[in-house]
Residue, then its C-alpha position, 0 to 999 in steps of 0.5 A: x500499500x502506498x503512502x497516499x492510499x494509506x492516508x486516504x483510507x485513514x482520513x476517510x475512517x476519521x470522518x466524524x472526529x473534530x477537524x482539528x483532531x483528525x488533522x493532528x492524527x493525520x499529521x502524526x501518521x504523515x510523520x511516521x512515513x517521513x521517519x520511515x522513508x528517512x530510515x531507508x524503508x519503503x512506503x509499503x513497509x511503513x504502511x504494513x508496520x502501521x497496520x490496517x488504516x480502517x481498524x486504526x481509525x476505529x481505535x483512534x475514534x474510540x480513544x477520542x470518544x472515551x477522552x471526550x467523555x472523561x473530560x466533559x461528562x455530558x449526554x453528548x460526550x456519553x453518546x459519542x463514547x458509546x458509539x465509538x466503543x460500538x464501532x470497535x467490533x461487529x461482534x460487540x454490536x450484535x451482543x451489546x446493542x440490544x442490551x444497550x438499547x434496552x438500558x438507554x430506553x429505560x434511562x430515557x423513560x426515567x428522565x421523562x418520568x422525572x420531568x413529569x413529576x416535577x411538572x405535576x408537583x409544580x401544578x399541585x403546589x400552585x393550583x392545589x390551594x385554589x382547586x380545593x386540595x384535600x387538607x388545605x393550602x399548606x397540604x397542597x404546597x407541601x405535597x407539591x414540594x414533596x413530589x418535586x423533591x422526590x423527582x429531583x432525588x430520582x433524577x440524581x440517581x438516574x444521572x449517577x446510574x447513567x454515568x456509572x453505565x457509561x464508565x462501565x462501557x468505557x472500561x469494557x471497551x478498554x479491556x476488550x481492546x487490550x484482549x483483542x489487540x494481540x490477536x489482531x496484530x500481525x504475528x511474525x511467521x515461525x521459521x523452523x530452526x530460527x531462535x526467538 
């Protein structure tokens, strides 16, 4: 594979990363080619040593997604980390995606319930005294505040569980990558009579 082929395949694999991050990565790999050629190696040898550019791009995108999650801890960064990790392997998608979609659906439902409880608590607190709430004005206000407090606690617990699940997925991805990397890297051929 030539330098141009390798760089083109790597660039197409990095689509979706911020432009500055992709440019930095491409610059680093261009420097690898410069160093290899300066050392007397051919473009094909350098490309072979660097590995498959598509797999390399998936790994780099996963690392970038995980790094973003560690820095930002917001829903957008969580989604980027999850999808980057899923991009590492098709087998993981088959097993993890149904489980992950169920968990995401449950968490989304809990967040919707939290919002509904806050709104309902606000309505009870504001409209309860005027609508003849059983127990009077103070009971309506306390019931509304209690419902909103319960929703806040439920929202906080759901957020903690969400962060925990994303961190667990990141941990799984790193473990998965460490276990698969030796199997994916090309191994030197064994030649009888040669010592290791």
